[in-house]
N, C-alpha and C positions, 0 to 999 in steps of 0.2 A: 613456574606456571601461574597464570592469573586465575584466582578463584572466580566462580560464577558470579558472585555478588559484585565483583569489581569489573568484570568484562565489559559491561555496557555503561558503567557510570560515566557521566559527562559526555556521552555520545548522543548524536541526534539521528533519528531514523525517520524514513518515510515508509509507511506501511499501507498497502491498498487492501481494500475489502475488510475493514476493521469492525464492521457492525455485527458480524456473527461468525460462528464456526471457528475455523483455524485462525483467520485474521484477528478475531476478537481475542483468542487465546495468545496469539503472538504479541498483540498490543499489551495485554495484561502482563505477560512475561517480561517484555522489554521495560515497561514502567517499573515492575517489581525489581528489576536489576539496575535501575537508576537512569535509564535512557529517556531523553526528551523525545517526543514523537509528533510528527505530523501524521494524523490519523485520517486516511482517505476513505470516504464512503460516497455513494451516489447522491443520497438525499439527506437532508437534515431530519433528524428524528429526535424527539424529546427524550426517549429512553436512552438513546446513545449518548446524547449530551449529558444526561445525569451520570451515566456510567463513566465517561471520561473525566467528569468533575470529581467523582468519587476516587477514581484512580490517581488523579493529580494530587488530591489532598493526602490520600493514604500513603503514597510513595514520594511525595514532595518533588514531583517532576512536572515539566511543562508539556501538556498534551494539547495540540492545536488541531481542531477538525479542519479538514479540507473536503469540500463538496464538489465532486465532478464525476461525470460519467466517462469511462474509458472510450466510449464510442464517439465522444465529442472533442475533437482536436483543439478547438478554441478553448474549451473549458480546461483541458489539460494545460495548455499554455498559460491561462490565468492562474491556475494552481501553482505552476512553477514560478511564476512572477511573485506570487505571495511568499513562497518559500525563499526565493532569492532576496526579496525585500526584508525578510526577517534577519538577514545578515548572519544566520546560523550556518555553520558548515554542516553538510550532509555527510554523515559517516556511513550510513547504511540505507539501502533501498531494498525493501521486501516487496517483490511483485507477487502478491498473493490473490488478488481478485481474479475471478474467472467465471465463465458460465459454460454450460453444456446442456445438450438436449439428448435424452435417451430415446432416440427414435430409430426406426429401421431406415436404412439408407434409402429405400424406395419411398419412404414417407417423409423424408427430410426436405423441406423447402429451401430454395436458394436464399430466402430471407433469413431463415434460421442459421444457415451456414455463414452468411455474411455477418450476422450479429456475433456469432462465435469468433470468427476471425477478427472482427473489429475490436472486441474486448480482449480476447486471449492473445492476439498477436499485434495488430496494428497499434492499438492504444498503449499497450504495454511497451512496445518497441519505442514509440514516440516519447513516452514518459522517461524511459531508460536513457534515450539519447540525450534529452535535456539535462537530466540529473548527472549522467556520467560526464557531461561537459564540465559541470560544476566540480565534480570529483577530481577530474584531470587537473583543473586549475589549482585545486588545493593539494594536489599530489597525494591524495589518499581517498579511500572509499571502498565499500563492499556492496555487491549486488547479489541478492538472493532471489532466484526464480523458483517459484513453487508450481508444480504441475500435478495433475491427478491421473490415476490410472483409469478414471471414469471414461476418458477418451477412447479407451480400448473397447468398451462396451457398446458405444453408440454406433 
């Protein structure tokens, strides 16, 4: 059995939603276990940049930020091109980013519903399609999809 500290060493992951909450904790854990990471967030933020620089130094791993919104198919394509151009094999994709609105059905607009589907389904689907093609070519890879029970409440 592989110990935790060796499980992710020398692996490369793409993690979405890294700027806070569960995604930030996943990023920190992966870095702590030796994985290089493409850390995907919607917008550049100086606090996030300082955080990933600190993690990179602390754990001596390569953390590269990717800035794109899962609602923007063209931005997803550009991010995947950046990943592909890095020539790093992608061992793990963690689909963590997601949004939700806690509103009554009668009060939910079609715009809100469209945004939820664009982020939580369409954008995630497209990103997974692109990266899974890379994984198939390299004959290895793992995809982790994270969902929330918050969808039951809305």
